[in-house]
C-alpha positions as CSV (number, residue, x, y, z in Angstrom):
1,M,5.2,-6.7,-22.8
2,S,4.1,-4.4,-20.4
3,E,6.0,-3.7,-17.0
4,Q,4.7,-6.2,-14.2
5,C,3.0,-4.0,-11.6
6,S,4.6,-3.9,-8.1
7,I,3.4,-3.3,-4.2
8,L,5.7,-3.3,-1.4
9,F,4.3,-4.4,1.9
10,I,5.9,-2.6,4.6
11,R,5.8,-4.9,8.1
12,P,3.9,-7.6,6.5
13,G,4.8,-10.1,9.2
14,S,6.4,-13.5,7.9
15,S,7.3,-13.7,4.4
16,D,4.3,-16.0,3.6
17,D,1.2,-14.1,4.2
18,E,-2.2,-14.9,2.8
19,Q,-2.1,-11.2,1.5
20,M,0.8,-11.7,-0.6
21,K,0.4,-14.8,-1.8
22,G,-2.7,-14.1,-3.4
23,L,-1.4,-10.6,-4.7
24,R,1.4,-12.7,-6.5
25,S,-0.8,-15.1,-7.9
26,I,-3.4,-12.6,-9.4
27,G,-0.1,-11.5,-11.3
28,F,2.1,-8.7,-9.1
29,R,5.1,-8.5,-7.7
30,V,4.8,-7.9,-4.3
31,V,8.4,-7.7,-2.0
32,G,7.7,-7.4,2.2
33,E,9.8,-4.9,4.1
34,E,10.1,-4.7,8.0
35,D,10.4,-0.7,7.7
36,I,9.9,2.7,5.3
37,P,12.8,1.8,3.3
38,P,14.6,5.4,1.3
39,G,12.5,7.0,-1.1
40,D,14.4,5.8,-4.7
41,V,13.4,1.7,-3.0
42,L,10.1,3.1,-3.1
43,S,10.0,4.7,-6.4
44,S,10.1,1.4,-7.6
45,Y,7.2,-0.1,-6.3
46,H,3.7,1.5,-8.0
47,A,1.7,0.7,-4.4
48,I,2.6,0.5,-1.0
49,V,1.0,-1.4,1.4
50,V,1.6,-0.5,4.6
51,R,0.3,-3.0,8.5
52,A,-0.7,-1.1,11.1
53,N,-1.6,-1.8,14.7
54,A,-3.3,0.4,16.8
55,G,-1.8,3.1,17.6
56,C,1.4,3.2,15.5
57,G,1.2,6.3,14.0
58,L,-0.7,6.4,10.8
59,P,-1.1,9.9,10.1
60,M,2.6,10.6,10.9
61,I,3.1,7.7,8.7
62,G,1.1,8.9,5.6
63,T,2.8,11.9,5.9
64,R,6.4,10.7,6.2
65,L,5.8,9.0,2.7
66,R,3.5,11.3,0.9
67,A,6.8,13.3,1.3
68,K,9.8,11.4,0.4
69,P,10.8,12.2,-3.6
70,K,9.7,11.3,-6.5
71,F,6.3,9.4,-3.9
72,G,4.5,10.9,-6.8
73,H,0.9,9.1,-7.8
74,R,2.1,6.3,-6.0
75,V,-1.0,4.1,-4.3
76,L,-0.3,4.5,0.1
77,I,-2.8,1.7,1.7
78,A,-3.4,1.1,4.8
79,L,-4.3,-2.1,6.1
80,V,-6.1,-1.6,9.6
81,C,-6.8,-3.6,12.4
82,R,-10.2,-4.0,14.2
83,E,-9.6,-1.9,17.4
84,T,-8.2,1.0,15.0
85,P,-10.6,4.1,15.7
86,D,-12.7,5.1,12.4
87,S,-10.9,9.0,14.1
88,E,-7.5,7.0,13.3
89,R,-8.3,5.6,9.9
90,R,-10.1,9.6,9.0
91,D,-6.7,11.3,10.3
92,A,-4.8,8.6,7.8
93,M,-6.4,10.0,4.9
94,A,-5.8,13.4,5.3
95,S,-2.1,12.5,5.8
96,G,-1.8,10.8,2.7
97,F,-3.4,7.2,2.3
98,D,-5.2,6.9,-0.3
99,V,-7.7,4.6,1.8
100,A,-7.4,2.2,5.0
101,L,-8.5,-1.0,4.9
102,P,-9.5,-3.4,7.2
103,A,-6.5,-5.8,8.0
104,T,-8.2,-9.2,6.7
105,C,-9.6,-7.5,3.7
106,S,-8.8,-10.3,0.4
107,A,-6.1,-10.5,-2.3
108,R,-8.9,-9.5,-4.5
109,D,-10.3,-6.9,-2.4
110,L,-6.8,-5.4,-2.9
111,A,-5.6,-5.5,-5.6
112,A,-8.7,-4.0,-6.7
113,S,-8.4,-1.1,-4.7
114,I,-4.7,-0.8,-5.9
115,L,-6.0,-1.1,-9.3
116,R,-9.1,1.3,-8.7
117,L,-6.9,3.7,-7.5
118,L,-4.3,3.1,-10.5
119,R,-6.9,4.2,-13.5
120,P,-7.1,7.6,-13.3
121,H,-3.2,8.0,-14.2
122,P,-2.3,7.8,-17.5
123,A,1.0,6.9,-16.7
124,Y,-0.4,3.4,-15.4
125,H,-1.7,2.6,-18.9
126,G,0.0,0.0,-20.3
127,L,0.6,-1.0,-16.3
128,L,-3.2,-2.4,-16.2
């Protein structure tokens, strides 16, 4: 039996978030945290999703997460609000995020992005 794909939501809002529920119903293990946990905790997840407000400093968060020990090929996704300028989205992707998706995207869109980003890495083939 293969391992279950795990996703960490940082700043999830509420524990009954629709995206988190949707991902769980698809078969992902989803955990929510209010802040960035230590590196050894991060290394137990396959994907990290950061829900961001406008002006929250996505480039700094992306750089900080990618610099964590053993971060490796984990998927790093920013969920951004409508008010986030395109320049900040581009800066976030240049600073470590794999993709910046609208905060209103569906759980299926989020799952598709995670699987697409994990697929090129041979270490995750048994997982997918």
